[in-house]
Structures are given as structure tokens and as C-alpha cells.
C-alpha positions in Angstrom: 13.8 11.2 -3.1 12.6 7.7 -3.7 9.7 7.0 -1.3 8.0 3.7 -0.9 4.4 3.7 0.3 3.5 0.4 2.0 -0.3 -0.2 2.2 -2.6 -3.2 2.4 -6.0 -2.3 3.7 -8.9 -0.1 2.6 -8.2 2.9 4.8 -4.6 3.0 3.8 -5.4 3.1 0.1 -7.6 6.1 0.7 -5.0 7.9 2.8 -2.3 7.3 0.2 -4.2 9.0 -2.6 -3.6 12.7 -1.9 0.0 12.1 -0.8 0.7 10.1 -3.9 -0.5 12.9 -6.1 1.9 15.4 -4.6 4.8 13.0 -4.3 4.8 12.3 -8.0 5.2 15.9 -8.9 8.8 16.0 -7.6 9.8 12.6 -6.3 10.0 8.9 -7.2 7.2 6.9 -5.6 6.9 3.2 -5.2 3.6 1.7 -4.1 3.8 -1.7 -2.4 0.5 -3.4 -1.8 0.8 -6.2 0.8 -2.5 -7.9 -0.3 -3.8 -7.9 3.3 -7.3 -7.1 1.9 -7.8 -9.2 -1.1 -11.6 -8.8 -1.8 -11.9 -6.9 -5.2 -14.2 -4.3 -3.5 -11.6 -3.8 -0.7 -8.6 -2.9 -2.9 -8.7 -2.6 -6.7 -11.8 -0.4 -6.7 -10.2 2.0 -4.3 -7.2 2.5 -6.6 -9.6 3.1 -9.5 -11.9 5.5 -7.6 -9.2 7.7 -6.2 -7.1 7.8 -9.4 -4.2 6.1 -7.6 -1.5 4.5 -9.8 -1.4 0.8 -9.9 0.9 -0.7 -7.3 4.4 -1.4 -8.3 4.4 -4.5 -6.2 1.6 -6.8 -4.9 2.8 -9.1 -2.2 -0.5 -11.1 -2.3 -0.3 -12.3 1.3 -4.1 -12.8 1.7 -5.7 -13.8 5.0 -4.3 -15.7 8.1 -3.8 -15.3 11.8 -2.3 -12.1 13.1 1.1 -13.8 13.4 0.9 -15.6 10.0 -0.1 -12.5 8.1 2.5 -10.3 9.7 5.2 -12.9 9.1 4.2 -13.4 5.4 4.3 -9.6 4.8 7.7 -9.3 6.4 9.1 -12.2 4.3 7.7 -10.8 1.1 8.5 -7.1 1.8 12.1 -7.4 2.8 13.6 -8.4 -0.6 11.5 -5.6 -2.3 13.0 -3.0 0.1 16.5 -4.4 -0.4 16.1 -4.2 -4.2 14.5 -0.7 -4.3 16.6 1.0 -1.6 14.1 3.8 -0.9 15.1 6.9 1.0 11.9 6.7 3.1 9.1 4.1 3.7 5.7 5.6 4.6 3.4 3.4 6.6 -0.2 4.2 7.6 -2.5 3.5 10.6 -2.5 0.3 12.6 -2.8 -2.8 10.5 -0.6 -5.9 10.2 0.8 -4.2 7.1 1.8 -1.2 9.2 3.6 -3.4 11.8 5.4 -5.4 9.1 6.4 -2.3 7.2 7.9 -0.7 10.4 9.7 -3.9 11.3 11.2 -4.6 7.9 12.3 -1.0 7.4 13.9 -0.7 10.8 15.8 -3.9 10.5 17.2 -2.8 7.1 18.1 0.7 8.5 15.6 2.5 6.1 14.0 5.7 7.3 10.4 5.2 8.2 7.6 7.7 8.7 4.3 6.7 10.4 1.3 8.6 9.3 -1.6 8.7 11.8 0.9 8.3 14.7 0.2 8.6 18.4 -3.3 7.3 18.5 -4.1 5.2 21.6 -7.2 3.5 22.7 -5.4 2.1 25.8 -7.0 -1.3 25.1 -4.2 -3.7 24.5 -6.6 -6.5 23.7 -7.0 -4.8 20.3 -4.3 -6.0 17.8 -4.4 -2.5 16.3 -3.3 -1.0 19.5 -0.2 -3.1 19.6 0.5 -2.5 16.0 0.4 1.3 16.3 2.6 1.3 19.5 5.3 -0.8 17.9 5.2 1.3 14.6 5.5 4.5 16.5 8.5 3.3 18.5 10.3 2.0 15.4 9.6 4.9 13.1 12.0 7.8 12.5 9.2 10.4 11.9 5.8 10.5 13.5 3.0 12.5 11.8 0.3 13.2 14.4 -3.3 13.9 13.4 -4.2 15.7 16.6 -2.8 17.4 19.7 -3.9 14.5 21.8 -2.0 12.1 19.6 1.1 14.2 20.0 0.7 14.3 23.8 0.4 10.5 23.8 3.8 10.3 22.1 5.3 12.8 24.6 4.2 10.5 27.4 6.1 7.7 25.7 9.3 9.7 25.2 8.8 10.1 21.5 8.3 13.9 21.3 11.5 14.5 19.3 10.2 12.5 16.4 6.6 13.8 16.5 5.1 16.5 14.2 1.5 17.8 14.5 0.4 17.9 10.8 -3.4 17.2 11.0 -5.2 14.2 9.7 -4.6 13.0 6.2 -8.3 12.0 5.9 -9.2 15.6 5.6 -7.4 15.7 2.3 -8.7 12.2 1.2 -12.3 13.1 2.0 -12.1 16.4 0.2 -10.7 14.6 -2.9 -13.2 11.7 -2.6 -16.3 13.9 -2.3 -15.3 15.9 -5.3 -14.9 12.8 -7.4 -18.1 11.2 -6.0 -20.3 14.0 -7.3 -19.9 12.7 -10.8 -19.1 9.1 -10.2 -21.5 7.7 -7.6 -25.2 6.7 -8.2 -25.5 4.6 -5.0 -28.5 6.6 -3.6 -30.5 6.0 -6.8 -29.4 2.3 -6.9 -30.6 1.7 -3.3 -33.6 4.0 -3.7 -32.6 6.1 -0.7 -33.4 9.7 0.1 -30.8 11.8 2.0 -31.5 11.8 5.7 -33.8 8.7 5.6 -31.5 6.0 6.9 -28.7 5.1 9.3 -25.4 3.8 8.0 -23.9 0.8 9.9 -20.4 -0.7 9.8 -19.2 -3.6 12.0 -15.9 -5.5 11.8 -14.3 -5.7 15.3 -13.9 -9.3 16.4 -15.6 -8.8 19.7 -18.7 -7.5 17.9 -18.9 -9.9 14.9 -17.0 -13.1 15.6 -19.6 -14.5 18.0 -22.9 -15.2 16.1 -24.9 -14.6 19.3 -23.3 -11.2 19.9 -23.8 -10.1 16.3 -27.4 -11.3 16.4 -27.9 -9.3 19.6 -26.5 -6.1 18.1 -28.5 -6.4 14.9 -31.7 -7.4 16.7 -31.4 -4.3 19.0 -30.8 -2.0 16.1 -33.7 -3.6 14.1 -36.0 -2.6 17.0 -35.4 1.1 16.3 -37.8 0.8 13.3 -35.4 2.9 11.2 -33.9 1.9 7.8 -30.3 0.8 8.5 -28.0 0.2 5.6 -25.2 -2.3 6.4 -22.4 -2.9 3.9 -21.2 -6.2 5.2 -17.4 -6.6 5.7 -16.0 -9.9 4.3 -15.2 -11.0 7.9 -18.8 -10.5 9.0 -20.4 -12.1 5.9 -19.2 -15.6 7.1 -20.8 -15.1 10.5 -24.1 -13.9 9.0 -24.4 -17.2 7.2 -24.9 -18.8 10.6 -28.1 -16.9 11.2 -31.2 -15.8 9.2 -30.7 -12.3 7.9 -34.3 -12.3 6.8 -35.5 -11.9 10.4 -34.2 -8.3 10.5 -37.0 -6.2 8.9 -35.3 -2.8 8.9 -31.7 -3.7 8.1 -30.6 -3.8 4.5 -27.5 -6.0 4.0 -25.5 -4.9 1.0 -22.1 -5.9 -0.5 -19.0 -3.9 0.4 -19.0 -0.6 -1.5 -16.5 1.4 -3.5 -15.0 4.3 -1.5 -16.9 6.9 -3.5 -20.2 5.1 -3.0 -19.5 4.7 0.7 -18.7 8.3 1.4 -21.8 9.3 -0.6 -23.9 7.2 1.8 -22.0 8.7 4.8 -22.8 12.2 3.6 -26.5 11.4 2.9 -27.1 9.4 6.2 -29.0 10.7 9.2 -26.4 9.1 11.5 -23.5 6.7 11.4 -23.2 3.6 13.6 -19.8 2.0 13.6 -17.0 0.2 15.5 -14.3 1.5 13.2 -11.8 4.0 14.4 -11.4 5.7 11.0 -15.1 6.1 10.3 -15.6 7.9 13.6 -13.1 10.5 12.4 -14.5 10.7 8.9 -18.0 11.2 10.3 -16.7 14.2 12.3 -14.9 15.7 9.3 -18.1 15.7 7.2 -20.3 16.9 10.1 -22.2 13.7 10.7 -23.3 12.5 14.1 -21.6 9.2 14.9 -22.4 6.5 17.5 -19.5 4.2 18.3 -20.4 0.7 19.3 -17.4 0.3 21.6 -16.3 1.1 25.1 -13.4 3.3 24.0 -12.1 5.3 21.1 -8.8 6.6 19.6 -10.6 9.8 18.7 -11.4 11.2 22.1 -11.7 14.7 20.7 -14.8 13.7 18.7 -16.4 12.4 21.9 -15.6 15.6 23.8 -17.1 17.6 21.0 -20.4 15.8 21.3 -20.4 14.6 17.7 -19.4 11.0 18.7 -21.2 9.0 21.3 -19.8 5.9 22.9 -22.5 3.2 23.2 -21.2 -0.3 23.8 -23.8 -2.9 22.8 -23.5 -4.4 26.3 -24.8 -1.1 27.8 -28.2 -0.9 29.4 -28.9 2.1 27.1 -28.4 0.1 23.9 -30.1 0.6 21.6 -32.8 3.0 22.9 -30.3 5.8 23.5 -30.0 6.2 19.7 -33.5 7.6 19.6 -32.5 10.5 21.9 -29.3 11.9 20.3 -29.1 15.2 18.6 -26.3 17.1 16.9 -24.3 19.7 18.8 -24.7 23.3 17.8 -21.1 23.9 17.0 -18.5 22.1 14.9 -14.9 23.1 15.0 -12.1 22.0 12.7 -10.3 19.4 14.8 -8.2 17.7 12.1 -6.4 20.4 10.2 -6.1 20.9 6.4 -3.5 20.7 3.6 -2.0 17.7 5.5 -0.3 16.2 2.5 1.7 19.4 1.8 2.9 19.5 5.4 4.0 15.9 5.5 6.0 16.1 2.2 7.6 19.4 3.4 8.9 17.7 6.5 10.2 14.7 4.6 12.1 17.0 2.2 13.8 18.7 5.1 14.6 15.5 7.1 
């Protein structure tokens, strides 16, 4: 088979890695990078760290509004798919690249498989929610990470296309942590001891686009009197310039990290604070307590387990509740294993 993998954002590069390794053993793989994330630390380094082959195509779309970016990816992707004529297009997650990949493939009549299908936050104000809904309805195969995701697809009449395979990040994290042992010195560089700090990520527009809101969140966390390490997303860096980062005594603002450095910090942290969907799941997989700074989550299983706490910054409990959270006593395997093998086996039979 000839399989095109369409990616464009940090989580997608990471998820592609274990599938790419297996695909190349028996099939022809084409990697198409949309260029949605163009910061050097947000793309090239991930390919290097995870030993992913260089992309066969870089569409180089860069930034723009939701509509502009999606349209530019569509325009650039279509001629590549026409020329390459892949048997399958694999798309990942819920970005504009995901949406454009689903649209372009469907219009050209190319079989499409959506990895991480069926996730729903039920918040349609999130662009990601709209992207994942459209991608699921256009795709020919839907690979579900959890039973809840599969149930969501059943409610939408998509059960005939849905397969419960587990979450690809279990494979990616396993690979990444093995590589990080010999390739990451981030704890030494930042002079951090394991368990001595909290790890923070923020990128959702409703948390970072308004300088007042971002300042409110950071001021609240700063009051906890704990070391907080904050790799600053390029989107957030522009907002931080409008305030004085020096006023936050306990927050250490650092540049975006390579994937291996980031998961090293995740593994060494006391707790993870985030508004990212993917990081909630990764935290669970590696057994780290996570606090999600949102009102909802796509990963409801992690909340039910007690390992993920929803704490919207607007809550009266923010941030003090963070001081009274402890790990649950049990930790079950929610996200499966050997997911890459299961996905490729289904593709080969389709």
C-alpha cells in the first residue's frame, strides 16, 4: 500500500512516529507536513528527536485565521494527493491540518482514516471540536482511543466505521521515554530536582488571548509559592510581551522544548497544569496527577479516575484547590497498548 500521513502540529508529529516505523517495514509511506506549526522547536526538532524521516512534502502554510489556514492547506494539499494517488490518507487529532486533510481526501475519493476519532468536548466554541466532528464524518475508518470515543461515534451513526484500538500516544510515549533517557539533559540545564516543581502549559485562546485573563491565571498560580516551569507557546509569547513577566516570582518562563525534554519534565514534575487535551491524556499514561484549567475535557475517563481534575480559572476554588489534591490509590490502563500494530492490521484488511 501507499499511505500518506498528513501532519502539521506538534502532537501529530509525535503520534506519527511509531506508526511510521511500522509502515515502512512493508508499505510505502509519504509524509506531508502542512507547515501549520512553523517554529523550529515546534516541528523540525520533533522529527529529529523521534527519528522520523524528513517529510516528503512541506506545504509551508504558516499562520493565519482558521479559515485562511484551512483554505491554504487545502489548496496546497490537493495537487500533492492527485500526483501521489495514495491508497490511504491518515489524519490525526483535531487541527486545521486534520480538517483540510479530511476535506481534500474526501473530495478526491481517497480513503481516509482518522486516528484519535470520536473525541468530543461538546463545546462547539472550540475550533478543535468542529474539526474533529467534520473529520470523523468524512473519514472511511475511525480509530478510537477509548470506549467513550467509540460510544460518541455510535450516537452519531458512525459505528460501522469505528474501531477501538487504544490511544496512539501510549506507543509514542513509550518510544519517547526510551529515547529521552540518553538524549535529554533538561533537568540539569534548568537545575531542577524530580518532584520539586509543577509543569504548566497554556495555549487555548480563552486563557491566553486576553492579557488580563492570562495575568489573572499566572498571578493566581504564582501565589501558590511553588516553582512552576512554563514552556511558553509561540501564541502566548506575544501576549506576555504586554505584561511584566518579572512580577511572577515563582514562575520560570522558558522557550518551547523538544519533545524528549518536555516528556522528561512531565515525568519529573510533581503535578501538571494544562489546558491541552493531549497533555491530560499523556499525564495519565505516565501516572502524573493533572489539573486541567478548563470547564470541560475530551478525556472524561481521566477525570472519572481521579487523576485529572477540572479547575477552570474562573472557579472560586482557583488556585487554592491545587494545594489539596492528592493522587488516587489505583491507576488502571485506560488507553491500551500496541496501538500502531492494531491500526496497520485494520488498514491492511480494509
